[in-house]
N, C-alpha and C positions, 0 to 999 in steps of 0.2 A: 106761752106758759108763765105762770106766776113766779116771781123771783123767790128762790128758796134761801133760807139762812145758810151761810157758809159753814158746812160741817164736814170734817174729814170723813170720806166714805169708809175709812177703815174702822171707825168706831161709832156707828149709830146706836148700838146697844148701850155703850157706855154713857152716851149723852142722855138716852132715854132713862137709864138707871139713875143718873145724876138728877134729872128732873123729878123722878119719883122720890128720891131721897130728899130733895129740897121741899117737895110738897109735904112729906111726912116728918120733916125735921122738927117742927114745933111740937108735934104730937109725941115724937120719940124722945124729946130732950130729957124727959123725966126718967125714961127707961134705959137710956144709953148706958149709964153707969152700971145698972143692974145687969145689962146684957154683957158688958165687958167683964164684970166679975164672974158671970156664969161661964163665959168662954174660957177665961183664965183657969177657973176651977176645973172645968172638964178637961182642959189641956193638961193640967198638972196630974189629974187622976189617970188619964190615959198614959202619960209618960211613966208614972210610977208603976202602973199595971204592966206595961210592956217591959220595963226594966226587971220587975219581979219575975215575969214569965221567962225572960232570958236567963236570969240568974238560976231559976229552977231548972231550966232546960240544960244549962251547962253542967250541973252536978251529975 
Protein backbone atom coordinates (compact mmCIF):
# COMPACT_ATOMS: atom_id res chain seq x y z
CA UNK A 1 0.00 0.00 0.00
CA UNK A 2 1.13 3.55 -0.64
CA UNK A 3 2.30 5.48 2.45
CA UNK A 4 -0.44 7.81 3.63
CA UNK A 5 0.25 11.18 5.31
CA UNK A 6 0.05 10.87 9.06
CA UNK A 7 -3.37 12.20 10.02
CA UNK A 8 -5.14 11.49 13.32
CA UNK A 9 -8.00 9.15 12.49
CA UNK A 10 -10.27 11.08 14.87
CA UNK A 11 -10.40 14.17 12.63
CA UNK A 12 -10.35 13.50 8.89
CA UNK A 13 -13.25 15.90 8.32
CA UNK A 14 -11.44 18.71 10.11
CA UNK A 15 -8.36 18.25 7.91
CA UNK A 16 -10.51 18.17 4.78
CA UNK A 17 -12.35 21.29 5.91
CA UNK A 18 -9.02 23.01 6.61
CA UNK A 19 -7.83 22.17 3.09
CA UNK A 20 -11.02 23.61 1.62
CA UNK A 21 -10.63 26.74 3.74
CA UNK A 22 -7.02 27.10 2.60
CA UNK A 23 -8.10 26.68 -1.00
CA UNK A 24 -10.77 29.39 -0.71
CA UNK A 25 -8.80 31.64 1.67
CA UNK A 26 -7.54 33.98 -1.05
CA UNK A 27 -10.97 34.29 -2.63
CA UNK A 28 -12.70 34.80 0.74
CA UNK A 29 -10.23 37.32 2.13
CA UNK A 30 -12.31 40.24 0.82
CA UNK A 31 -15.59 38.89 2.20
CA UNK A 32 -14.31 37.71 5.59
CA UNK A 33 -14.92 41.07 7.26
CA UNK A 34 -18.41 41.33 5.74
CA UNK A 35 -19.19 37.80 6.91
CA UNK A 36 -18.03 38.57 10.46
CA UNK A 37 -20.13 41.74 10.54
CA UNK A 38 -23.15 39.81 9.27
CA UNK A 39 -22.74 37.06 11.89
CA UNK A 40 -22.32 39.58 14.72
CA UNK A 41 -25.31 41.57 13.46
CA UNK A 42 -27.58 38.52 13.30
CA UNK A 43 -26.36 37.36 16.71
CA UNK A 44 -27.17 40.70 18.32
CA UNK A 45 -30.59 40.78 16.66
CA UNK A 46 -31.41 37.25 17.82
CA UNK A 47 -30.27 38.00 21.39
CA UNK A 48 -32.35 41.18 21.56
CA UNK A 49 -35.37 39.36 20.11
CA UNK A 50 -35.08 36.53 22.65
CA UNK A 51 -34.69 38.98 25.54
CA UNK A 52 -37.70 40.98 24.34
CA UNK A 53 -39.80 37.82 24.08
CA UNK A 54 -38.73 36.74 27.57
CA UNK A 55 -39.57 40.16 29.00
CA UNK A 56 -42.95 40.10 27.25
CA UNK A 57 -43.65 36.57 28.52
CA UNK A 58 -42.78 37.51 32.11
CA UNK A 59 -45.46 40.19 32.29
